[in-house]
VOLORO-329849 format. One record per residue (C-alpha): y, x, z; residue number from 1. Coordinates in steps of 0.25 Angstrom, whole numbers, always signed. Layout:
BEGIN
<site <Y,X,Z>,NUM>
...
// end
This chain:
BEGIN
<site <-743,+252,+705>,1>
<site <-741,+241,+716>,2>
<site <-748,+238,+729>,3>
<site <-761,+230,+728>,4>
<site <-768,+223,+738>,5>
<site <-783,+226,+737>,6>
<site <-794,+212,+736>,7>
<site <-805,+210,+744>,8>
<site <-816,+217,+739>,9>
<site <-825,+211,+728>,10>
<site <-837,+203,+733>,11>
<site <-846,+212,+723>,12>
<site <-840,+226,+727>,13>
<site <-841,+222,+742>,14>
<site <-857,+218,+740>,15>
<site <-861,+228,+730>,16>
<site <-852,+240,+731>,17>
<site <-860,+248,+743>,18>
<site <-873,+248,+734>,19>
<site <-865,+251,+721>,20>
<site <-860,+263,+727>,21>
<site <-872,+267,+734>,22>
<site <-878,+265,+720>,23>
<site <-868,+274,+714>,24>
<site <-868,+285,+723>,25>
<site <-883,+287,+721>,26>
<site <-879,+288,+707>,27>
<site <-869,+298,+710>,28>
<site <-879,+306,+718>,29>
<site <-887,+309,+704>,30>
<site <-874,+309,+696>,31>
<site <-862,+315,+702>,32>
<site <-853,+309,+690>,33>
<site <-860,+294,+691>,34>
<site <-850,+283,+690>,35>
<site <-850,+271,+699>,36>
<site <-854,+260,+691>,37>
<site <-840,+253,+683>,38>
<site <-847,+238,+684>,39>
<site <-849,+239,+698>,40>
<site <-835,+243,+703>,41>
<site <-829,+236,+690>,42>
<site <-836,+222,+693>,43>
<site <-829,+209,+688>,44>
<site <-825,+205,+703>,45>
<site <-820,+221,+708>,46>
<site <-811,+221,+696>,47>
<site <-807,+207,+697>,48>
<site <-802,+211,+712>,49>
<site <-795,+222,+708>,50>
<site <-787,+216,+697>,51>
<site <-782,+204,+704>,52>
<site <-779,+216,+714>,53>
<site <-770,+222,+705>,54>
<site <-765,+210,+698>,55>
<site <-773,+216,+684>,56>
<site <-765,+226,+684>,57>
<site <-769,+243,+686>,58>
<site <-768,+246,+702>,59>
<site <-761,+259,+697>,60>
<site <-751,+257,+685>,61>
<site <-749,+241,+686>,62>
<site <-753,+239,+672>,63>
<site <-758,+226,+669>,64>
<site <-773,+226,+664>,65>
<site <-782,+216,+659>,66>
<site <-796,+215,+663>,67>
<site <-801,+224,+650>,68>
<site <-790,+234,+654>,69>
<site <-793,+238,+670>,70>
<site <-802,+248,+675>,71>
<site <-806,+252,+690>,72>
<site <-802,+263,+697>,73>
<site <-808,+270,+708>,74>
<site <-797,+274,+717>,75>
<site <-804,+286,+721>,76>
<site <-812,+291,+708>,77>
<site <-827,+289,+711>,78>
<site <-829,+304,+708>,79>
<site <-821,+307,+720>,80>
<site <-825,+295,+729>,81>
<site <-838,+291,+724>,82>
<site <-840,+282,+737>,83>
<site <-828,+273,+735>,84>
<site <-834,+269,+721>,85>
<site <-835,+254,+723>,86>
<site <-826,+254,+735>,87>
<site <-817,+243,+733>,88>
<site <-804,+249,+739>,89>
<site <-807,+261,+728>,90>
<site <-807,+252,+715>,91>
<site <-794,+249,+708>,92>
<site <-791,+244,+694>,93>
<site <-781,+251,+685>,94>
<site <-779,+253,+669>,95>
<site <-788,+263,+661>,96>
<site <-775,+272,+661>,97>
<site <-773,+272,+676>,98>
<site <-789,+274,+678>,99>
<site <-791,+284,+668>,100>
<site <-777,+291,+671>,101>
<site <-777,+293,+685>,102>
<site <-778,+306,+693>,103>
<site <-791,+308,+701>,104>
<site <-790,+307,+717>,105>
<site <-792,+323,+715>,106>
<site <-780,+325,+708>,107>
<site <-771,+314,+716>,108>
<site <-778,+308,+728>,109>
<site <-776,+292,+729>,110>
<site <-770,+296,+744>,111>
<site <-756,+303,+736>,112>
<site <-756,+289,+727>,113>
<site <-751,+276,+729>,114>
<site <-763,+266,+731>,115>
<site <-760,+252,+726>,116>
<site <-768,+247,+737>,117>
<site <-763,+253,+748>,118>
<site <-752,+246,+756>,119>
<site <-747,+257,+762>,120>
<site <-741,+262,+751>,121>
<site <-732,+254,+742>,122>
<site <-732,+258,+728>,123>
<site <-716,+254,+726>,124>
<site <-713,+264,+738>,125>
<site <-716,+276,+729>,126>
<site <-716,+272,+715>,127>
<site <-704,+268,+707>,128>
<site <-700,+267,+693>,129>
<site <-688,+273,+682>,130>
<site <-691,+262,+672>,131>
<site <-704,+262,+668>,132>
<site <-707,+274,+674>,133>
<site <-714,+276,+688>,134>
<site <-709,+286,+697>,135>
<site <-712,+290,+713>,136>
<site <-701,+282,+721>,137>
<site <-692,+293,+730>,138>
<site <-703,+303,+725>,139>
<site <-715,+298,+733>,140>
<site <-726,+308,+730>,141>
<site <-736,+296,+732>,142>
<site <-728,+288,+720>,143>
<site <-728,+302,+712>,144>
<site <-743,+304,+715>,145>
<site <-747,+290,+711>,146>
<site <-740,+291,+698>,147>
<site <-747,+304,+695>,148>
<site <-762,+299,+699>,149>
<site <-762,+286,+689>,150>
<site <-751,+292,+679>,151>
<site <-742,+279,+682>,152>
<site <-732,+285,+674>,153>
<site <-740,+286,+660>,154>
<site <-733,+284,+646>,155>
<site <-742,+271,+643>,156>
<site <-737,+265,+659>,157>
<site <-723,+268,+655>,158>
<site <-725,+262,+643>,159>
<site <-729,+249,+648>,160>
<site <-719,+250,+660>,161>
<site <-708,+249,+651>,162>
<site <-714,+239,+643>,163>
<site <-715,+231,+655>,164>
<site <-700,+235,+661>,165>
<site <-694,+233,+647>,166>
<site <-699,+218,+648>,167>
<site <-694,+215,+662>,168>
<site <-681,+221,+659>,169>
<site <-680,+211,+647>,170>
<site <-686,+200,+655>,171>
<site <-674,+202,+666>,172>
<site <-663,+205,+655>,173>
<site <-666,+191,+649>,174>
<site <-665,+184,+663>,175>
<site <-652,+192,+666>,176>
<site <-646,+186,+650>,177>
<site <-651,+173,+654>,178>
<site <-643,+173,+668>,179>
<site <-632,+179,+664>,180>
<site <-631,+168,+652>,181>
<site <-633,+157,+660>,182>
<site <-624,+163,+672>,183>
<site <-636,+161,+682>,184>
<site <-644,+171,+691>,185>
<site <-658,+174,+689>,186>
<site <-667,+160,+694>,187>
<site <-678,+161,+705>,188>
<site <-687,+160,+693>,189>
<site <-681,+173,+685>,190>
<site <-682,+179,+698>,191>
<site <-695,+179,+699>,192>
<site <-698,+181,+685>,193>
<site <-692,+195,+687>,194>
<site <-699,+197,+700>,195>
<site <-714,+194,+693>,196>
<site <-710,+208,+685>,197>
<site <-713,+216,+701>,198>
<site <-724,+206,+705>,199>
<site <-738,+213,+706>,200>
<site <-745,+206,+695>,201>
<site <-736,+211,+685>,202>
<site <-738,+224,+676>,203>
<site <-730,+235,+683>,204>
<site <-724,+228,+695>,205>
<site <-719,+239,+703>,206>
<site <-711,+245,+694>,207>
<site <-705,+231,+691>,208>
<site <-704,+229,+705>,209>
<site <-694,+241,+704>,210>
<site <-685,+234,+694>,211>
<site <-684,+221,+701>,212>
<site <-673,+225,+711>,213>
<site <-665,+233,+699>,214>
<site <-666,+220,+690>,215>
<site <-664,+209,+701>,216>
<site <-658,+213,+713>,217>
<site <-665,+209,+725>,218>
<site <-678,+206,+717>,219>
<site <-686,+219,+721>,220>
// end
């Protein structure tokens, strides 16, 4: 998870959101289990804005997602807050696993967890990695609750992070070998290539940012 900047509300939602919500709440009065229309909150304009916000990554686990994989999540579930079904600030992009496996707000409230769109809480201050394993930083309760709520320690994520970390380590090792053979320091281009693993658009960038200072001093 990294901090994200929420883009302006898509025009289609600004123009239709209140009408969609009014219709949905009326349907819900007749049928309390009624779900909002995913074709509306999942409109192409809305989905594309969320993709751009997150660099085509899950808001929670930072997995890279294709356009066929991503899902729109209600940050606070519709069952708990139906009035937020079409609120721009309540719509997040995530992978299927984070969507399906996250604990509901009634179990772990979002107030106890990191919110990638809230700049007052930096994920790097609460989350850290031991190899591919995510952990709360300095015993952070908010970090621990975030990991629990979104199952950020699940086996599949550990495997995917490990594969990316191995790729990173091979890349850096090959650069070190080349520099040692040629008797030179890293070039600026090589430094930028290493740093790129920690850029916001890279998969699992928070993990890589935590390793950069260890791999190349002064590059965190």
